[in-house]
C-alpha positions in Angstrom: -2.3 17.1 -7.2 -4.9 14.8 -5.7 -6.7 14.5 -9.1 -3.4 13.6 -10.8 -2.7 10.9 -8.3 -6.2 9.4 -8.7 -5.9 9.5 -12.5 -2.6 7.8 -12.5 -3.8 5.3 -9.9 -6.6 4.3 -12.3 -4.0 3.6 -15.0 -1.6 1.6 -12.9 -4.1 -0.5 -10.8 -3.7 -1.4 -7.2 0.0 -1.9 -7.1 0.6 1.5 -8.8 -1.8 3.0 -6.4 0.3 1.6 -3.5 3.4 3.3 -4.7 1.6 6.5 -5.3 0.1 6.5 -1.8 3.4 5.9 -0.1 4.6 9.1 -1.7 1.4 11.0 -1.3 0.7 10.4 2.4 4.3 10.1 3.6 4.4 6.5 4.6 8.2 6.7 5.1 7.6 9.7 7.4 4.8 8.0 9.2 7.3 5.3 10.3 11.0 5.3 10.8 11.4 3.5 7.4 13.8 5.4 5.1 12.8 6.8 1.8 15.6 6.5 -0.8 18.7 7.3 1.2 21.7 5.1 0.7 22.6 2.9 3.6 25.7 3.7 5.6 27.4 0.6 4.2 27.1 -0.3 0.5 24.6 -3.0 -0.3 23.6 -3.3 3.3 19.8 -3.6 4.1 18.2 -0.4 5.4 17.9 -0.1 9.1 14.9 0.9 11.2 13.5 0.8 14.7 10.2 -0.8 13.8 7.8 1.9 14.8 5.3 4.3 13.3 5.8 7.8 14.5 4.3 11.3 14.6 5.6 14.7 15.7 4.4 15.9 19.1 4.8 19.6 20.0 6.9 20.6 23.1 3.8 22.3 24.6 2.0 18.9 24.9 4.8 17.2 26.9 5.2 17.0 30.7 7.9 19.1 32.3 9.5 15.9 33.5 10.6 15.3 29.9 12.7 18.4 29.7 14.9 19.5 28.0 12.8 19.4 24.8 13.4 21.6 21.7 10.7 24.0 20.5 10.2 21.7 17.5 9.1 19.0 19.9 9.8 15.3 20.1 8.2 12.1 18.5 5.3 10.0 19.7 5.3 6.2 19.0 2.0 5.5 17.1 2.6 1.8 16.7 5.2 -0.9 17.4 5.7 -3.6 14.9 6.1 -7.2 16.2 9.5 -8.8 16.1 11.4 -5.5 15.5 14.0 -3.9 17.7 11.5 -1.6 19.2 9.2 -4.5 20.1 12.1 -6.5 21.7 13.2 -3.5 23.6 9.8 -3.0 25.1 8.7 0.3 23.4 5.0 0.9 23.6 2.4 2.8 21.7 2.2 6.3 23.2 5.9 6.4 24.3 7.7 9.7 23.5 11.1 9.6 21.9 13.0 12.6 23.3 16.6 12.0 22.2 18.6 9.7 20.1 22.3 9.1 21.0 22.0 12.0 23.5 20.9 14.4 20.7 17.7 16.3 21.4 15.1 15.9 18.6 14.0 18.7 16.3 10.9 16.7 15.5 11.1 13.4 13.7 13.7 14.7 11.2 16.5 14.3 13.7 15.4 10.7 14.5 15.0 9.7 10.9 18.3 11.3 9.8 20.2 9.5 12.5 18.7 6.1 11.8 19.3 6.5 8.0 23.0 7.1 8.8 23.2 3.7 10.5 23.0 0.1 9.3 21.4 -3.1 10.7 22.8 -4.1 14.0 24.1 -0.7 15.0 23.2 0.3 18.6 21.3 3.5 19.3 20.4 5.0 22.7 17.0 6.5 23.0 15.6 8.7 25.9 12.0 7.7 26.3 9.2 9.5 28.0 6.4 7.3 29.5 3.7 8.0 32.1 5.4 11.3 33.1 8.8 9.7 33.6 11.9 9.6 31.4 14.4 6.7 31.0 17.0 5.6 28.5 16.8 2.5 26.4 19.5 1.0 24.1 18.6 -1.2 21.1 20.1 -2.6 17.9 18.5 -1.5 14.7 16.4 -4.1 12.7 16.4 -4.7 8.9 13.6 -2.8 7.3 11.3 -5.0 5.1 11.7 -4.2 1.4 8.0 -4.7 0.7 5.7 -2.4 2.7 3.1 -5.2 2.6 5.4 -7.2 4.8 5.1 -4.4 7.4 1.3 -4.6 7.2 1.5 -8.4 7.9 3.4 -7.6 11.2 0.0 -6.5 12.6 -1.4 -10.0 12.4 -2.0 -11.3 15.9 -2.1 -7.8 17.4 -5.1 -5.9 18.9 -6.8 -4.0 16.1 -6.0 -0.2 16.3 -8.9 2.1 16.9 -10.5 3.8 13.9 -9.6 7.5 13.7 -12.2 9.6 11.8 -16.0 9.4 11.5 -18.7 7.3 10.0 -20.7 8.9 7.2 -23.2 6.0 6.9 -24.3 3.3 9.4 -22.4 4.5 12.5 -21.8 1.3 14.7 -19.3 2.9 17.0 -15.7 2.0 17.9 -14.1 -1.3 17.3 -14.0 -1.8 21.0 -17.8 -1.6 21.1 -17.9 -4.3 18.5 -15.9 -6.9 20.3 -17.9 -10.1 20.1 -18.4 -9.5 16.4 -16.2 -10.6 13.5 -15.2 -7.3 11.7 -14.0 -7.1 8.1 -12.3 -3.8 7.3 -12.1 -2.7 3.7 -9.6 0.1 2.9 -10.7 1.3 -0.5 -11.0 4.3 -2.9 -13.7 5.2 -5.4 -11.1 5.4 -8.2 -9.7 2.0 -7.5 -10.9 -0.6 -10.0 -10.3 -3.7 -7.9 -12.0 -1.9 -5.0 -15.1 -1.3 -7.1 -15.1 -5.0 -8.2 -14.9 -6.2 -4.6 -17.7 -4.1 -3.2 -20.6 -6.3 -4.5 -19.1 -9.3 -2.9 -18.6 -7.5 0.4 -22.2 -6.3 0.3 -23.4 -9.8 -0.3 -21.3 -11.2 2.5 -22.5 -8.5 4.9 -26.2 -9.3 4.1 -25.6 -13.0 4.4 -23.7 -13.1 7.7 -24.6 -9.9 9.5 -27.2 -11.7 11.6 -24.5 -14.3 12.5 -22.1 -11.7 13.9 -20.3 -10.1 10.9 -19.7 -6.4 10.5 -18.1 -5.0 7.4 -16.7 -1.4 7.5 -15.6 0.4 4.3 -12.8 2.8 5.1 -11.8 5.6 2.6 -9.9 8.8 3.0 -11.5 10.6 0.1 -13.7 13.7 0.5 -17.2 13.2 1.9 -18.6 14.7 -1.3 -16.9 12.1 -3.5 -17.8 9.3 -1.1 -21.5 10.3 -0.8 -21.8 10.6 -4.6 -20.4 7.1 -5.0 -22.7 5.8 -2.2 -25.7 7.1 -4.0 -25.2 4.2 -6.5 -26.5 2.0 -3.6 -23.9 -0.7 -3.7 -22.9 -0.5 -0.1 -25.3 -1.4 2.6 -22.6 -1.9 5.3 -21.2 0.9 7.5 -18.9 3.4 5.8 -16.1 5.3 7.5 -14.2 8.4 6.5 -10.5 8.1 7.4 -9.9 11.8 7.8 -6.2 12.6 7.2 -5.5 8.9 6.5 -4.8 8.4 10.2 -6.4 5.0 10.3 -4.6 3.9 7.1 -1.3 4.8 8.8 -2.2 2.7 11.9 -3.0 -0.3 9.7 -0.1 0.4 7.2 -2.8 0.1 4.5 -1.1 1.8 1.6 -2.4 -0.4 -1.2 -6.1 -0.6 -2.2 -8.0 -2.6 -1.5 -6.6 -3.8 1.8 -8.9 -6.3 3.7 -8.4 -6.8 7.4 -10.2 -9.6 9.3 -10.6 -9.0 13.1 -11.9 -11.8 15.3 -14.4 -11.6 18.1 -11.7 -10.7 20.6 -10.6 -7.7 18.6 -7.4 -9.3 17.3 -6.2 -9.0 13.7 -6.2 -12.4 12.2 -5.7 -11.8 8.5 -4.6 -9.0 6.1 -5.0 -9.4 2.4 -4.1 -6.9 -0.3 -5.7 -6.6 -3.7 -8.9 -8.0 -5.2 -10.1 -11.5 -4.2 -13.0 -13.7 -5.2 -16.1 -13.8 -3.0 -15.5 -17.4 -2.0 -12.0 -16.6 -0.6 -13.4 -13.8 1.5 -16.2 -16.0 2.7 -13.7 -18.6 3.8 -11.7 -16.1 5.8 -14.8 -14.9 7.6 -16.2 -18.3 8.4 -12.9 -19.2 10.2 -13.9 -16.8 12.9 -17.7 -16.6 12.9 
């Protein structure tokens, strides 16, 4: 299956790859964004809370959150700015225990309920935070039709931590690199625009590294494939293996390449999708160096 996706991705280019990746890694399941369900009202925009989510087993939850089904509840991985969840004060790490007084059977219950609603409908969530549970009501937001619009919601937010491991040039966590300007490149070996961008990224890294620039290439492919590609010697900057695409989920980076500029304070300042000329990337970097 993975080889088929990579092969078709080569034919369709970065936009085709984006659509394939959404299906392959479950982007609609990584957030409360619906897949292809019909809205509760004809022609109405799809509704969502505005969070990225993941299942959390009942065994990992404090007793204070009971009752919890054996299937567990849902952890908020990320809250997107300007959405209902953001306005209602939901936070990364919150546990959603019930929706409309119904206990969750994992994220399916939450998603099915939201998909049956429309924009503006009120839902009541029971939330677990810091060992205590409370209820929170909120109106559902309209879901952006373009997943890239979701990515742009991260601009102005602290950069999420990288989840995986370096396989070349380990420079540690993003937190340890505050004070540097960091350019993240979400890429794949089979992606034509990614391969075309790499020489420019390498040139920029060599030119500005001494002035405070770090470039990190992030890919979720197998280490074997990545190290084979690396042997060509085109990447002198640090390289990171996004095991399980957990970092891509945090950054909503479902199209390749996705470039993320993080300033010296650790705040995301720019997100760009697709291939770009070197002079454009240099301009973005110089804004914050």
